[in-house]
C-alpha positions, 0 to 999 in steps of 0.5 A: 546524504548518499552521493549528495542526494538525501535518503531515507532509512528504515531500521530495524524494530528491536524490542526488549527479549528479542533475539538479535541474531534471528532479528538481523536474519530477518532483516538480512531475507527482507534487503536481499527481498527488497533488492531484486523488486526492481520496477519504475514503480517500486521504490528502489532499495540503494544500500544497507547502512550499519554505522547510523544506529547502534547494534542496528541497521538500516535499509536505505532508500532515495528520499522523495519529496513528494511524499505520501501520494495523499500528501501530493494529491492534496497540492493538486488543483482540483480540475485536475485531481480526477485524471491524476488519481486515474493515472496513480491507480493505475500506476499502483496497479502495475506496481502491484502486478510485479510485485506479485509476479515476484511471488511479494504479498505487500501486505500493509498497501495504502495510501500513508505506503505509496510515494511519488518521486520526483517526477509524479509517479506514484512508487510503492514501499513498505511491502512485506518488511516486518522488522523495519520502522522509519527512522528519518522524518516519516514519509510513512505510517506503517502500522497504526490505522491499517485495519480500515484497509485491511480484508476480512480473512485478515482482520479474522483468519479463523473465520474463514477456515485459515490459520494465521495472519493471512496476507496474501495476494486477494487481501492486497486486491481488498487493499487495493479497492480501498486505495482506490476510494482513498485517492478519489474521495481523500479519506480513509474508508468509513470516514464518514460513518465509523470514528472508530477502527473497531466498529469498522472490523465488525462492519467489515465482518459482516459485509459491509462496505464503503457507500458509494461516492457521488458519480463524479467522484468515481466512475462507474467503470471504477466504482465496478472495479472497486466492488469486485475487489471488496468480495467478501470470498476471496476465492472470487477477487480479481487478480491484480493483471485482471485489474491492470487490464481492466483500468486500461478499458476503463481509461478509454472509457473515460477518454471516449 
């Protein structure tokens, strides 16, 4: 609790053999990055807690009772789902545009890392946070199973002439396309065809992308945006600003 309100705690992940001083330096750097990210579609940082866990610091953020965007949508009437997703997708794009403007790559964009605040609006969390894990009842699921949202150059950087893990604005854009699919359908990418993550990686590297759902699930305009996001060549993907503008046009077309 903080000032009488429930909060979420993210604490440092400490592994055997880890240099604690180095981890704390990374923790402080990430806290400083998060602290300056003030936007209506970004989960805010309240502060740092040094007392809840021995020898470990925690970042403190508001507890969002609506939980993840996936959980929130599961309680939405089906007649309102598509219009609700249209709005949430725009909000997610706006939050991502803010991160990219601040030179911050999210790096793990998916439904389980998008929360919904008490007024029903989307807020991004777990962006670029590499030293943290959940210390409260899980609101997000950092790490496990995220390959279905990962761009091909992130799965195998050397194939694209890159060195090391390639988390970039372009890889966020690829993941954004996957989030669109996840929110409109209620399922992760490739859920209908591939049960395990390893075959997904191979299919994505070979250029395969998820099949299109029915037109009453995803509009032509949104599907076109998603296909651009999934370009195998990361240099050909649109910027998030392009997507924000295009989403605005798509909503206008849908309302005509």
